N, C-alpha and C positions, 0 to 999 in steps of 0.2 A: 504494500500500500504506500504509494509515493505521495506524501503530503506537502511537497515543496512548491507546487503550483497552485496558488489560490488567487481569487479575485483581489485586485488591489483595493485596499480600504485605508484611507488616510496615509500617513507617512510609513516609512519602512518599519517592519517589526523590530522591536528592541526591548530592553529591560525597562519596565516602569520604575520610577523612583519610589522611595519609601512612602512618600505622601500620597501616592496613588491609591493606597488601601487595596481594595479588591476590584477597583474599576480598571478596565482595560482601555487605555488611552491611545495605544498604537503610536507612541511618541518615542523619539530617540533619546539616548542618554545625554547628559550635559557635562559630564566630567569623567576623568579616568576612574574615579572612585566608584562610579556606577557600573563599571564593567565587571560583570559577574561570570563571564564565560571565557575569560582568558585571551582576549583579542588585543589587548593593549600593546604587547610586543609586536604583533603583526602590524598594527597601525603605525607605530613608531618607525619600523623598518621601511615601510612604504614611504613615509614622510621623508626619511633620510635619502631614499633613492630619488625622490622627486627633487629634493634640494640639490642633488648632484648635477642637475641640468643647468642650474645657475642662469647666467645671462645668454646662454647659447641659443641656437635655433629652437623654435617652438617644438615642444614634444607633447604628444597626446598619450596619457596614461589611462588605463582602464581598471575598474573594480567590478568584476563579474561575480554575480551570485544570484541564487533563486529569489523570487519574491518572498518577502517576509523573513529573510535569513539574517537581517541585521546590518545591511550595507550602510544605511544612514548613520547608525551609531559608529561604525568604523570611520566613515567620512568625518564625523564630528571629532573623533580622536586624532585623525590626521591633521585636521585644522588646529586643534589644541596644541599638537606637537610643533606645528610650523609657526604658530602665533608668537612663539618665543624668539623667533629670528628677527634681527634688525633689518634684514634686506629683503624679506619676503612679505608679500601681502596676499592673503587668501580671500577671494570673493566667491559668491555663489550665484550661479545663473539658473533661473527657473524657466525653462523653455515652454512648459505647458501652461504658463500663466498668460502668454501672449494670445491675442485674439485670432491671429492668422499667421501663416508662415512669413509674410512680409514684415509684419510688426515684430516677429520673432528676431529678425536680424537686427532691428533697431535696439531691442532689449539686450541683445548680445553685446553690441558695442557699448551700450550704457553700462553694463556690468564691468567691462574692461576699463572704461573711463572712471568708474567709481574707485578702481584700485590705484589710480594715479595719485601721488602725494599732492596735497594742496598747499603745503608749506614751503614750496620751492618754485622758482620760475619755470624750471624744466618740467616739473610735474603739472603745473597749470597749463603750460603750452600743450603738452601731450593730451591732457584732458580736453582742452578746447578743440584740438584737431580731431579727436575721436568723436566728440559731440557733433562737430560740423560735418563729419562723414556719415552720420546716421541717415540723412535723406538719400545720400548717394547709394549707400549700401542697401537701403530698402528698395530702391529702384533696381539695383543690381540683382537683388534677390529674385525679382520677377523674371529677369532674363535667365538667371541661373537655373530656376526651376524648369525653364523651357529647354535650355541648351546644354546644361551641365549634366552629363549622364554618369560619368565617373570622375576620378581624380585627375585624369589626363586632359587638361584644357588645351585645345588647339589655339593657334593665333587668331583664328576667326572669331572665336568666342570672346577672347580678351578684347579684340577690337570692338566687337558689338557692345561689350560691357562698358568700354571707355566712352562710347557715344550716347549713353542712355540718360545722361544728365539733362533734364529739361529746364525750361524757364521757370516752371512751377517749383522745381527743386531749388533753383537759385533764389527765388523769392522767399522761400522758407528759411534760408540760411541767415537772413537779416537779424535773427534773434541772437546769433552768436558773434562774439568779438573775435572773428577769425577772418583770414583772407578769403576772397571769393573762391569757390570750389574749383579744383582742377580735375582733370580726368582721373578716374579712380586709381590707376597705376601710380600716378604721381603722388596722389594723396596717400596711398598705401606706403610709399617709400618715405614720405614726410613723417607719417605717424610712426613708422618703424624707427626712424632716427630719433624722434622725440622721445619715444618710450625707452630707447636704449640709453639716452642721456640722463634719464631720471635715476639710473643706478639701482632701480628696484626690480626684483623678480616677482612675477605675478603667477598665482595658481588660480585658475577658474574651475570651480567644482560644478559639474553638471549632474545633478541627481535625477533619478527616475526617468532615464532616457527611454525606458521601455513603456512609458505611459503615453507616448506620443503617437499620433497617426503617422502613416508612412511618409506623407509629404513633409510633415513637420520634422520627422526623424532625419530625412535626407537633407533638409535645410540646415539643421543643427550640425550634422557631420560635415557638410560642405563649408559651413561658416567656420568651424573649428580648423579645418585643414586648409582653407583658402583665405577667407576674409579676415581671419584672426591670427595668422601666422606671423606674429610680431616677435622679434627676438626678446627672450626673457619672459615671454608670456606662455605659460604652459597650462595644460588642461588635464583634468581628472574626470572621466566619464564613468558614471555608475549605472549598471544595467543588468538585466537578466539576459544572458546570452541567447537562450533559446527563443525568448520572445522577440528580441531584436532581429535574430536571423529569420524568424517567421515574417516579421514586418518587411525586411529587405527582400525576402523571396517573393513578396506580393508586388514589388515594384517592377516597372518595365525592364529595368536593367538586368533583372535576375531571371528572365524567362528561360534562359538557357539551363537553369537548374539551381539547386541550393548551393552548389559549390561556388557559384559566382557571388552569392550573398556572403559566404564565408570569406572569400578572397577580398571582397569589398571592405568588410569589417576589419580584417587583418591589416589592410592598407591604411585605414583610418586610425586605428588604435595601435600605436607602436609598441607599447609596453603594457599588456594586460596582466593584472593580478587577479588570481582566483581567490575568492573569499574562503577562508578555512571553514570546513563543515562544522556544524554544531556537534560537539562531542556528546556521547551518550550520558556521561556523568553530569554534564552541564544541563542537558535536557531534563534528566530525572530530577535534578536539584530545582530547576525552575518549576517543574510540575508540582513538586512537593511544596515549594513556597507558596505557589498560587492556590493550590487546593487547601493548604493549611490556613491561609488568610480567609478563604471562603468558609471553611469549617468554623473558624473562630467567630466570624460575623453571624453565623447561623446556629451557633451553639451545638455543632455536630461533633461527635467523637470520631476520631480516625483510627480507633482500635476496636477490635471485637474480641470478646472472650467466648470460646466455644462452650456451649452449655453443658457438655458432658465431660470432656477431658480437660477443660480449663485452659487450653492453649490460647495465647494472645496472638491476634493477627493484625498486622499493619495494613490498613486498607489502601494507603497510597502505593505500597508495594504491589498490592493486588491490581490496582489500576495500571501501573507501569508494566506489569507482566502481561497484561491483556492488550495493550496498545502498541502500535509500531513506533515506539519512541525514537528509534534511530533514524527514522525518515521524517521526523517532525521538525519544522522550522520554528523559530521563535514566534513568528506571527501565528503559526498554526496552534502553538501552545496557548498564546494569549487570547487568540480569538475563541478557542475552545473553552478555556477556563472563564473567559469573560461571559460567554453564553451560559455556562453553568451557573455563574453568579446571577445573571439576569433571570434565568428561570426560577431560581430559588427565591428571589425577591418577590415573585408573584404569589408566593405562598407564605403561610405562617411557619414558625419554627416547628420542626418535627413532622411537617406535612409530607415531605419527600425524603427519601434516603439520598444522601449526598453522592455516594459512589454510583448508585443506579442512575441518578440524574446525570452524572458525568458521562456514563457509558451510553445512555440513550441520546444525550446531546451529541456525542461523538458520531453515533450512527446518523443522526440528522444532518450533521455538517459534511460528513465524508462518504456516507453511503445512503443517500436520500432514497434511492429506489427500495432499499430494504426497510428503512425507517417508515416509509409511507405505507408499507404493507403490514406492519406489526399489528395495527388495530384489526385488520381483516383476519389475522391469524390468532386472534384473542383466545378462542376456544381451545387451541392447541398449546398455547403458551401459559395461560393462567392456571395456577394450582401448585400444590406441593409435590415433591418428588414421590414416585410410587415406592411403597415399602418393599415390594417384591416384584420381580419381573414375570409377567405372564407370557409364556412362550406362544400362547395362542393369539396374543394381541396383534391387531392389524395396524397399530400406530406406526407413524413414519419412523424410519431408522435414521441414523446419522448420514448414511449414504443418500437417502431420499432427500434430506434437508440440504445436503451439499449440492445435489442435482438441482434442487429448487433455486438455490442461490446463484448457480452458474447459468441458468437459462433465463430467457426473457420473462418479465421485464426487468429482472435484477441484473443478469448477465455480468456477474463478477468473475474476474480471473480465478482459477482454481486456488492459487495461494491466498488471495484475498478472501475467498469464500471460506476457507478453513479458519482463517483468523477471525472473520466475522462470526462464524458459527460458535467459536469458543466464547465470544462475547455474549452471544445469544444464550448459550447454555448457562453462563454465569448469572445472567439476568433472569433466566427462566429455567430453573433446575428440573422442571417437569420434562424437558426435552431429553432425548437419548444422550447419554454421556459420551463425549469424544475422548480419545486418548490424550493423556497429558493435559487434562483440563483442571480448572479451579472452580470451586463453589464456596458458598458461605452458609453458615448455620447461625442465624440470629433472627428468630421468629418475632422478636419484639420490635423490629424495624419496619417502617412502612415501605416494604419492598415492592417493586413493580410487578412481580409474579403473583402477588396476592390480589384477588378479585376486587377487594374493597379499595385498592389503591391504583390499580392499573390505569384507569381512565385519567387520573390526575396527570400522569406523565406525558399526556398528549393533548391536554386541554389548555395548558398555559394559564391555569387558574382552577379553582375548585369547580368541578362539573356541577350542573344543575342537580339539586337534591343531595349533594355531598355536604359533609360537615367537617370542619377542620379538626385536627387532632387536639389543638389547644382548646377549642370549644368543648370537645369531649372531656379533656382533662379538667377544665374549669367546672363542667357539669358534675363530674365525679366528686370533685372536692365539695361542692354544694351538697351532693347526695350523702356523702359520708359525714359531713358536718351537721346536717339537719335531718337526714333520713328521707328526704323527698326532693323532687325537682319542681321549682316554681313554674306555673303555667306560662308558656311563652318563651321559656328559656330554650336556647338553641337545641340542646340535647333532648329536652322534653318534646319539642316540636318534631324532631327527626324520628324519635322512637315511636311517637303516636301517629306518624304519617302512614304507617303500614306498608306492606309490599316490599319492594326492593330497597327502598330508602331505609325502612326500619331494619331490615336484615343486615344491610351494610353498616348501619349505626351500631347494631348489636355486636358485630364483629369488632368494631373499633372500641366499643365499651369493654368487651372482654380483653382485648389486647392491652388497653390502658390499665385495667384492673390487675392484669398479670404483672405489668411493669411495677405498679404500686405495691403489689404483694411482696415483691422482692426487695423493696426499699424498707427503710426503718420508720416510715410514716406512722405515727401513733394512731391507734384506733380511738374513736370518740364514742363507741358503743351504740351507734345508730344503724349498724349493718342490717339487723333483722327488720327494722322499720323500713329501710330502703328496699329490702326484698319484698315486703308486703306492698310497698308503694308501686313497685314495678311488676307485681305478680301477673296481671293479665298479659303483659308484654313478654315476660319471661316464659310463661307456659305456652303461648302461641294459640293458634286457632283451635287446636284439639284439646286444650286445657290439660296437656300431658307433656311432661319433660321428655325430650328425646336426647339420646346420647350423641346424636349428630348435630344437635341444635346448640346455638350460642347461649340460650337462656339457662340451660343447666350449668354450663361452665361459669357463667356470671354468678349464679346463685351459690355455687360451691366456693367461688373466690370470696364472696361476701361472708359466707359462713365461716371460712377459714379465718378471716379477720376477726369475726365476732368471737370465735373460740380462743383467740389470742388475748382478748380483753382481760387484763389482770383483775379488773374490778367486777367482772361478771361471773355468773355461775354457769358453767358449761352445761350441766344437766338441764338447767332452766332454759338455756339457749336452745337446746335441741327440742325440748318440749314445747317451747313457743313456736318453733318452726313447724312442729307437728300440728299445732292448733291452726296454723295458717294454711296448711295443705293437707290433702287427703293422704292416706297411708302409703299407697303405691308411689306417689310423687315424692314423699319424704324418704321412702326407702331408696329411690333412685338417687336422690341428692346425697344421702348418707353413704350409699355404695360408692359413688364417685369420690366423695370426700375421703372415705377410708382407703380407696385405691391410691389416692394422692398422698396419703400419710401412712405408708406401710409400717412405719415404726411408731405408730401413735401410742401414746402412753395409756396406762391403766385408767388414768383420770378421764381421758376421752372415752374409753370403753365404758366406763361407769356412767358417763354423761348420756350414752345411748341406751342405757339399760331399760328404760321405760319403753322406748320404741322397740327395742329388741324383744322384750317380753310380749308386747302387743302383737308383733309379727308372728312370733311362735304360736301364740294363741289362735290367730287367724288361720295359720297353716293347719293346725290341728282341727279347727272347725271345718275347714275345707276338706280335710281327709275323712271326716266323720259324718258330714252332712250331705244330703243328696244334691243340694243346689249350692253353688259357690256363694260365700258370704258377700254382702254388699260392699264391705270394705276392701275386697280383693280376694283372689285365690292364691294358692301356693306359687303358681307359675308367675305371679306378679312380683314375687320377692326373691326369686332364685339368685339374682345378681347381688342381693344384699346378704343372703345367708352365708355365714362364715362357717369354717370347719367345726367350730365349737357348737354353733347353732344346729348344724346337721347332726352332730353327735347327740345333742339333746333331743332333737326330733326323733331320732332312732330309739332313744330310751323311752320316749313317750309312746311311740308306736308299739314297741315290744310290750309295754305295760297295758296296752289295749287289746282288743280282739281283732285289730285290722290285719288283713292278709296282704301279701305282696300284690295281689290283683287289685285290692282296694286302693293301694297307694299308686300303682301304675295308672289306674283310671284317671287320677288327678293330674297326670303328666300329659294328658291329651289336650291340646289347645283348640280353640275355635278356628275353623277354617272354612272358607267358602269355595275352596278349590277341590274339585272332585277327583283327586288323585289318590293313589294307594301307597305311594312311597312313604317310608318311615318319617322322613324329615318334614313331610307336609302336616303331620298331626301329632306325632309322639316325640316328646322332648326327653331323651334318654339320659342326659347328663345328671340331672338331679336324682332321678330314680336310681341310677347306678352309684351315686354318691351315698345314698341311704342304704341301698342293698348292693354291695359289691358283686360282680358277676359270679364269683364262685359260690355265692349264697342263693343264686336264683333257683327257685323251686317251681317247676312247671306244674307240679301237682296242685299248686295253689291257684292255677288258672284253668278255665274251662277248656274243653276239647278244641282242637284247632278248627278254624273256619277258613274259607277261601275269600279272595278279594271281592268276589261277587256277593258275598254275604255281608259285607260291610254296610253300615247305615248310610243314609244320605249325608252329604257334606254339611248341610245346615242343621243337622240333628245333633244337639249338644246335651241331650238328656244323659243322666248318669249311666243308664243302660247302654246307650250308644257309645259312650266313652269307654265303658268296660269292654265292649266288644272290640273296639279299635285297639285298646291297650293289650288285650290278649293276643290279637293278631300280630301286633308289632313285636311283643316280647318273643313269641314263638319264631317269628321270622328272623329276629336277631340271633337267636340261639342256633337256628338252622344254618344260617350263613356262616356262623363261626365254626360249626362242625363240618 
């Protein structure tokens, strides 16, 4: 990926000064102290070589480098080095500020005249002669554009130039205290002699030669090599070689091929210096400094700690490992980081992930065809990595994605496609993993691969219906402080909006609560009040917690905080939760709470004692009554039942007259699917926990029946369940034998 050719924006790319903060100003440095990429020595040596030309014949030097590579900064350092000389004057000529090629020649002479000393008669004379020649050279420029094809001027052209001075030109010279104009050749000789007598050497710096149109470029080159070839007046042209050759190749003189354009440039520029490339160490340092400034301005951390093994990751290293740093110019770096800063300013703090923003912005600037299609690929990109690989899956492979990136409308070269895909995988870990790839594990960040954040990265502002993370955070603080959300508060509005807006807001609420739960933020004891306040939203449309839903996780997070309250009674907390929800919902909450607290203390176990006893009683009622209890049946609580509770259930069963068939019948769930497979109706795990396989006694079950003898799917009577249970148990035993 070659990032050296970019559209020209402002001055040449260079290091911004410390006062620039995170703003990208595209301005050159102003002192040697600002040089952070080690080019001072190069600039001083170029200056010394130019000074060796002294008062001899005019010499044209060149400084060639790609757009955005820092040429203007090097020119500044060359000027600073030469400003210390008593015999040299450095002036700048800006050709692209002229209105047309003819005015350009006048501006050119004006720049040389400005270099003449005004404190000596010789200097003033040279200045006046140069100023008086401006009308002449402007007229000559018109002829030169018509007749001067290359640097070899025939006698006919010189004669034609000598006769171009019109009466109109003569009338315009009355403003100058100088003799009446002579033919240009004589004027040129007079100016040369006058410049020589000043004892000064002049360097005219011409920057951004590659910004000119082809006719303007030819005019400047001809002016430098013909109209301005005064002794002691030397030139330093700054340009992107490829762009200048492209311009020259478009001129009439180069119709024979690009070789003629190269020969022309070589004849015009006698001593070209190639700008040293940006070293990798300097590029990485510049990226680190710019990203660090942006991170500080947006309160973003540049390190991540792995949630499992605790390893710390430097995210700037992650960035530089994914990007083609060795091919990036200074302007590419500053343009990119400036755009990253711009995007982040459109959001609140913590609304976007800095590294993801940087990578998405890179794709937008350098691979627009890929960036433009990311939103259409949303369904394939959004989501967390699969926990296991399904060999039957028909999802696209790495090879499929590479083929997609190398064909229209993306059409990336294969090497670029491989690099871009590694960036895509880092951003979207749901994609197939390429070799030697990087990924991140920090689910607390607003990553682009998460559905609730994806749209933000492409909207340049919060999408309609979205809510900022800061608003969520502020709402949670209010919720924890007071136990409720004021009507009209942004978080309250989003939660009660329903549909996708509420779902996205619940995800962010859960994420923020997870972040808070890992902090030392003290509890105010309002968590249960908050749960009750949000109850309809947390339960959802079916008034039932789902392990896949956000409401359950939010409830558990709030319960965990409530249980940490040193001033509260844990048992009372659980019992209060029980009063707010029916028993199956409470069991679901406590089951997840317990799974997230594997080493919970005996105190917490004691806090659940009342709910535990109630659930055991309900289970025994279900096992002994013909119809399931209104509070729930045993299958409603299997996720909550602990090994100790199963053990107690077995003791109670053994103390009763229940048979294995009686218990198995309660392991049949409701189903509207008319299928005979075991998984459709018989839940074997709890039955096998109560009665290990070795204890199964088929004598406690009625004789075998066939699938045709099974009751209708919608029949949930105890008799129907007993028939299905007997069929299932006998089938399991038969398959095992």
